C-alpha angles and dihedrals in degrees: 000000000000115000120237119255121200128204115184107159087215093164090064090058093045089057089061094052127082115271096245092054092047092052091051092049092050089057091066115092093201099060089138088071094053113124107170145354112217123200119180123176111256094013135091114264117244139193119223117213130181088258100043146298134302129195113236103196137025091224136060125267114258133201090262093062093049091047090050092057093046091053092054100049137060128277120288115245131211089281091057091246128129135172146194115258116265092002133099096229118123125205115195123193133217112206134195124231092278093052098256117143110246101162140030133199111197108195118194112232117208133186106216112193114208096024093122096056085102091065101017098123090053091051091050093048092076094239120140111254131202117198121204132182144126120285114285095016094115107267095137092043090055091044091053092051091048089056092050095047094047092047101039106027099034099029095229126154102253127185120192115205100208113189100175098017089250096127100047101018135245124309134040096289114072121235115259087241091086093051114205094344114124121236129218113194122214117225094210131003092244089066097054094104091053093050090050091057091042090055091057096043098045109031108036097228125184092202132030118198117199131178124209107003099197113151137063091245091054091048089052091048090051090054090050091052093048092049089056090062097255118139109243125204117179149140129235139190109272141073103230143017094259090052087059094046090056094047105094091199098053104024089099087073088071096037101280127253127256135179114245126191113216127208119250094257095047092047090052091048092052093040092229139114117276095254113062138162119246137174110268103206142353111293118260090224124050097201131033123202121196113199106215097170134350092272100028129070138168116223125204100196096189112034095182093053093046095049091048091050094051092050090051093051098258134105128223102210109239127219120262117209129184141169117230129214091274093055094253116143119226131187134194138164109262104220092169094059110140129197110240097222115084119238092229092062100038121051089191090071099034095118093060125091130168112241142149096265132064132214121004091303135029134204113246122230137177111331092016093273115144127219120280123261142084131310134179119269116248091266092053095067106034089146095057108136135210116250125233110247092007116159118230123179090349096300131100115236115241117196117235132197123308094268093058112111088228087070089054090048090055089051091050092051097042131043097187108023134266120352098230139017120234120261114290120219098006144037123262115280093201100107094051091048092052093046091052092045089229122137113251113240114224126186118210110218111186089344126112106264091200093055092047091052089049090052091050091051094048094050096038094222122157097255130134119197106231122221095205129045091226090063096051129108089192140008129227118200143153125264095246091053092049092050091056091048101210118201094263093056092044090052092048091049093049090051092053095249110153115246119205115199122209125194096215137016097247135128091237092057091048093049090051091050092050091046089054091050095052099033093238120182114266124246112280090244092058091047089053092052091049089052088053092051092051092047091051089056092049094048091049091048100044102028090224126123120252133196121221127212121277113277139170122267095265095053091044090056090053090049091052090051092051090050092049092051088055094049094250128134119237137184137179117239136185133024130285131308089023097043110136143172124254119202117215127192098214122107119248141078118323122250121225 
């Protein structure tokens, strides 16, 4: 693993600062951790380090000190930023109402070589990358290194659109930190979108690098560039993907969000309300990188898939990457990733809730605790279906006659019957596969391979999606294909290969099928409703009241409705989070 090298040209900035401040700064042993020097008129100057702040003088800053700095740096632009020629330092001004400079923020610019090792293979893949993170976390530093690696190591034609000269430094000659990449300066920030288009039309780049995409015009220009087949690497205002989705100005970078009204039949099929949110267009950027810390990032490898999942009340676990003390890069799937926006404030993310399970099902372990992650709220999977032969609490469910409340539970959980049919032509090979610790190979015939792979990832089951039928231990197909019995399915059936039949080509159907194969524990909502069905039978048989386990408000409402359909009284008792439903045998209206 290559070590990181840092070039900061700190001496050039110190020459532009008053002598007293420079002497105080030179007394610090940790100058490599210096972030900014702040000088405000009438206040004591301070130095900001990665670990905190230090006062530089015992007296207040006067007009003479501010004038000294202004005389030793470049000219301020329309964005109130200036620089020092052939360095990466940025000096930002604070002005009073008459335009006079009364404060300065001198940010140290550093070229850190090797900082993109943590995402290097993504950069080299040619995919467009959007980098997010809080101010000062290192977005521009990473962007600068991306430009250098693509230009020098990969030999690509790279154009840097540099609005405030922060990427390639001040002056007409770019800083060596961008390597052989070319730099186009922007006269005023309001013209950045025009310079972006000009770069593509006039200079035939293979890669465009942009810092701080912040307006609707710039977002539209970025989409135009991406649609012309040019790799785009940029940064935007926002910390996380869901921040960007809720930003009406920049949401187009991830495809945009629109409200869609579904027909009655489609709404019933999806199990949602008629008005839903959907992605409006393909995302401008293929990959999104959230910088959490300087050596830790979160990578969303497929922005389109992740945005679609969030809008449908699911979560595609992103990839967490970090660099350890020895410089080695590690990666792992982050099942406990949480969106930063709260469900109460944002209807777009209402179906999501952090929990200790992930996907619609979770594999049990010692103590019955599932793995950590995210799952949909009860309202997000109203069309979750019971699985034939599914094990719950160690017992197999056996259907009873039509009056049994379990039948009504099945109707409540499923609008059109079971999600999958049992294997045709052979018994299930699941147990043998698990005993041998060998991934089960499944061939998708007429079924979306991408959705099947997504279902496997979300449930974490040992399944490999086969590319050839000859390699498969089982086949997954749709009902209409199985009815037609093409030659491939007839051959598989004659060879004793199990065939699993889905009704529709959806991720939910595939997750239900995989959960049935591996006997995964059902979603807690379904377990609560099964408890209700069993309790209804006991109350009807014994005539004695019975309390159910504590549940949230949505599940309690479902339990009240089930009791009412079975002519039982019900009431909620206790205080949150231990509020629960009690079933009563007497006739009369139900209490809530």
